[in-house]
C-alpha positions in Angstrom: 6.7 21.3 4.5 7.2 17.4 4.6 4.3 15.2 4.7 4.7 12.3 7.2 4.1 8.7 6.4 1.2 8.7 8.8 -0.3 11.6 7.1 0.1 9.7 3.7 -1.9 6.9 5.2 -4.7 9.1 6.6 -5.0 10.8 3.2 -5.2 7.2 1.5 -7.7 6.1 4.1 -9.8 9.3 3.5 -9.7 8.9 -0.1 -10.4 5.2 -0.4 -12.1 4.4 2.8 -9.5 1.7 3.4 -7.3 1.3 6.3 -3.6 0.1 6.4 -5.0 -3.1 7.8 -7.5 -3.3 5.0 -4.7 -2.8 2.2 -2.6 -5.8 4.1 -5.8 -7.9 3.9 -6.6 -7.1 0.3 -2.9 -7.8 -0.6 -2.9 -11.1 1.2 -6.0 -12.0 -0.9 -4.2 -11.1 -4.1 -1.2 -13.4 -2.9 1.2 -10.5 -2.6 2.1 -11.3 1.0 4.2 -14.1 2.7 4.6 -14.0 6.5 2.9 -10.7 6.6 5.3 -9.1 4.4 5.4 -8.2 0.6 7.0 -11.2 -1.2 10.3 -10.8 -2.5 9.3 -11.9 -6.1 6.5 -9.3 -6.3 7.7 -6.1 -7.8 6.8 -2.7 -6.5 5.6 -1.7 -9.9 2.8 -4.6 -9.9 1.5 -3.4 -6.6 1.5 0.3 -7.8 -0.4 -0.7 -11.0 -3.1 -2.5 -8.9 -3.4 0.4 -6.5 -3.6 2.8 -9.3 -6.2 0.8 -11.2 -8.4 -0.4 -8.3 -8.0 2.6 -6.0 -7.2 5.5 -8.1 -4.1 6.1 -6.0 -1.3 8.4 -7.4 2.2 7.1 -7.5 3.5 8.4 -4.2 0.5 7.2 -2.4 0.7 3.8 -3.9 4.3 3.7 -3.0 3.4 4.4 0.7 1.3 1.2 0.5 4.2 -0.7 -0.8 6.4 0.5 2.0 3.7 -0.5 4.4 3.5 -3.9 2.7 7.3 -4.3 2.9 7.1 -3.3 6.6 9.4 -0.4 5.9 7.1 1.8 7.9 4.6 0.8 10.8 
């Protein structure tokens, strides 16, 4: 069974108590966003490291947040 992007985000919210909007706000405060998207000079690995450290997310869930911040997914 394949997990949908929406299910990833729901699992992340259940684990962290943070919604996708919350992660966008946190990324904005960290200076990772420009015009609502992940800045091009910010590498995915930097964001993944932050999410693993601060929220104990696994790699797949952290990459889902990266995709969200890149606006690859709604």
